[in-house]
C-alpha positions as CSV (number, residue, x, y, z in Angstrom):
1,D,-23.9,10.0,-29.6
2,P,-26.5,9.4,-26.9
3,K,-30.1,9.6,-27.9
4,P,-31.9,12.7,-26.5
5,D,-34.3,10.6,-24.4
6,V,-31.4,8.7,-22.8
7,L,-29.6,11.9,-22.1
8,D,-32.7,13.5,-20.6
9,T,-33.2,10.5,-18.3
10,Q,-29.6,10.7,-17.1
11,V,-29.6,14.4,-16.5
12,S,-33.0,14.3,-14.7
13,G,-31.6,11.7,-12.3
14,I,-28.7,13.9,-11.5
15,L,-30.8,17.0,-11.1
16,R,-33.4,15.1,-9.0
17,A,-30.6,14.1,-6.6
18,M,-29.2,17.7,-6.5
19,F,-32.7,19.2,-5.7
20,A,-33.4,16.4,-3.1
21,N,-30.2,17.3,-1.2
22,G,-30.8,21.1,-1.3
23,I,-27.9,21.9,-3.5
24,M,-30.1,24.2,-5.6
25,D,-31.5,25.9,-2.5
26,R,-28.1,27.3,-1.3
27,P,-26.8,30.4,-2.9
28,R,-23.3,30.1,-4.3
29,P,-20.9,32.1,-2.0
30,V,-19.8,35.4,-3.4
31,D,-16.4,35.0,-1.8
32,P,-15.8,31.2,-1.3
33,P,-13.3,30.2,1.4
34,K,-9.8,29.8,0.2
35,P,-8.2,26.3,0.4
36,A,-5.4,25.8,2.9
37,T,-2.1,27.0,1.5
38,A,0.1,24.7,3.5
39,L,0.2,21.2,2.1
40,E,2.0,18.2,3.7
41,T,2.2,19.8,7.1
42,V,3.3,17.7,10.1
43,A,-0.4,17.4,11.1
44,H,-1.3,16.2,7.6
45,R,1.5,13.7,7.6
46,T,0.5,12.5,11.1
47,V,-3.1,11.8,10.0
48,A,-1.9,10.1,6.8
49,R,0.5,7.9,8.7
50,L,-2.2,6.9,11.2
51,A,-4.6,6.1,8.3
52,A,-2.0,4.0,6.5
53,D,-1.1,2.1,9.7
54,Q,-4.7,1.3,10.4
55,S,-5.5,0.3,6.8
56,I,-3.0,-2.6,6.6
57,V,-4.8,-5.9,6.5
58,L,-3.3,-9.1,7.8
59,L,-4.5,-11.7,5.3
60,K,-2.5,-14.7,6.7
61,N,-0.3,-15.3,9.7
62,D,0.5,-19.0,9.9
63,G,2.6,-20.1,12.8
64,D,2.2,-16.7,14.4
65,L,5.3,-15.4,12.7
66,L,4.1,-11.8,13.3
67,P,4.7,-9.7,15.1
68,L,8.5,-9.9,14.6
69,A,10.4,-9.3,17.8
70,A,13.4,-7.0,17.3
71,G,15.5,-8.8,19.9
72,R,15.0,-12.2,18.3
73,I,15.5,-11.4,14.6
74,R,19.1,-10.7,13.6
75,T,18.9,-10.8,9.8
76,I,16.2,-9.8,7.4
77,A,16.4,-10.0,3.6
78,V,14.1,-7.4,2.0
79,F,13.1,-7.9,-1.7
80,G,11.2,-6.1,-4.4
81,P,11.3,-2.6,-6.0
82,D,8.3,-1.5,-3.8
83,A,10.6,-1.8,-0.8
84,Q,12.8,1.1,-2.1
85,T,10.1,3.7,-2.7
86,N,7.1,5.3,-1.0
87,R,4.3,4.1,-3.3
88,M,1.3,6.3,-3.4
89,A,-0.5,4.7,-6.3
90,G,0.1,4.3,-10.0
91,G,-0.7,5.6,-13.4
92,S,-2.2,9.0,-13.5
93,Y,-2.9,8.9,-9.8
94,T,0.8,8.7,-8.8
95,V,1.9,11.1,-6.0
96,N,5.4,11.1,-4.8
97,A,5.8,11.1,-1.0
98,H,8.5,13.5,0.1
99,Y,8.6,12.6,3.8
100,G,9.3,9.5,5.7
101,P,11.4,6.4,5.1
102,T,10.8,3.9,2.5
103,P,9.7,0.4,3.7
104,F,13.3,-0.8,3.5
105,E,14.6,2.2,5.5
106,A,11.8,1.8,8.1
107,I,12.6,-1.9,8.6
108,R,16.3,-1.1,8.9
109,L,15.6,1.7,11.4
110,Y,13.7,-0.7,13.6
111,F,15.8,-3.9,13.2
112,G,19.3,-2.4,12.6
113,N,22.1,-3.3,10.2
114,G,21.1,-6.9,9.8
115,V,18.5,-5.8,7.3
116,T,19.7,-6.0,3.7
117,A,18.4,-5.1,0.3
118,A,18.3,-8.6,-1.2
119,T,18.9,-9.5,-4.8
120,S,18.7,-13.3,-4.9
121,P,17.0,-16.2,-3.1
122,A,20.4,-17.1,-1.6
123,D,20.1,-13.8,0.4
124,A,16.8,-15.2,1.8
125,A,18.3,-18.5,2.7
126,R,21.0,-16.8,4.8
127,S,18.4,-14.6,6.7
128,D,16.2,-15.3,9.7
129,V,13.3,-13.8,7.8
130,A,12.6,-12.7,4.2
131,I,10.2,-9.9,3.4
132,V,9.0,-9.4,-0.2
133,F,7.3,-6.2,-1.1
134,A,5.2,-7.1,-4.1
135,G,2.7,-5.2,-6.2
136,M,1.1,-5.0,-9.6
137,N,4.3,-6.0,-11.5
138,G,3.8,-9.7,-11.7
139,Q,6.2,-10.7,-9.0
140,D,4.9,-14.3,-8.7
141,D,8.3,-15.8,-9.6
142,L,10.2,-13.7,-7.1
143,V,7.8,-14.5,-4.3
144,A,7.9,-18.3,-5.1
145,A,11.7,-18.3,-5.3
146,V,12.1,-16.5,-2.0
147,A,9.5,-18.6,-0.2
148,K,11.3,-21.8,-1.4
149,A,14.6,-20.4,0.0
150,N,13.2,-19.3,3.3
151,P,10.2,-20.8,5.0
152,K,9.8,-17.6,7.0
153,T,8.8,-15.4,4.1
154,I,6.5,-12.4,4.6
155,V,4.8,-10.9,1.6
156,V,3.6,-7.3,1.8
157,M,1.2,-6.4,-1.1
158,M,1.6,-2.8,-2.3
159,S,-1.4,-2.4,-4.6
160,G,-4.7,-0.7,-5.0
161,P,-6.8,-3.4,-6.5
162,A,-6.9,-7.1,-5.7
163,V,-3.9,-9.1,-6.9
164,A,-3.9,-12.8,-7.8
165,M,-1.9,-14.7,-5.3
166,G,-2.8,-18.3,-6.3
167,K,0.7,-19.2,-7.5
168,W,2.4,-18.6,-4.2
169,A,-0.1,-17.9,-1.3
170,A,0.1,-21.4,0.0
171,K,3.9,-21.3,0.1
172,V,4.2,-18.3,2.4
173,P,3.2,-18.1,6.1
174,V,2.4,-14.3,6.1
175,I,0.6,-12.1,3.7
176,L,-0.2,-8.4,4.4
177,Q,-2.1,-6.0,2.2
178,A,-0.6,-2.6,2.7
179,W,-2.3,-0.8,-0.3
180,Y,-0.3,2.3,-1.2
181,P,0.6,3.7,2.2
182,G,3.0,6.4,0.9
C-alpha cells in the first residue's frame, strides 16, 4: 500500500497537469458525440496501409539487393510463420486483420507463381532469393540456415520491440523492420 504522502504527491502532479491544460475548465458535454459506427472502412484501411508502408525501416541493404525487380527474379522462397498471417501485435494487444493479403500472398501477387512457401534450407538454395519473415519467436536458427543456403537472403522483422539479431545479422545482406503492419 502506498503511503498517503506518496499518493498525495502523485495525485497532485496529475491534477496540476489537468488544471494547467484547462481540462477542469471545460464542462463535460451533456450529449457527447457518438463514435463512428463504421469500423475498417475502405478509407480506414487505406490510411492504415499507407502508415504501414511508410513505417518500414530498411536496416541493411548490402549489395543493393533491394529493390527486387519483378522481371529479373524468377523464384523466391518465403519462410516463417509470420509470412502466412497478417500480424497486428501479440499478447493482449492482438487484433486480427480481416482484409488484405498476407505477406506471402502479396509477394506471390507481385512476383507470380515462382514464389513458394518454403519449408527447408534446400528450398532457399534452389531460389533466386529467399525471404524470411521473423519475429519474436526465436527464429535465429531458421535465419542462419536459410542465409547459409542462399546468399541473397532478406530478413523481414515482424515485431513491436527490438529483437536481438547478433547471431545472424552479419550473414544476411538485407534486413527490414516491418513492425506489425497488419
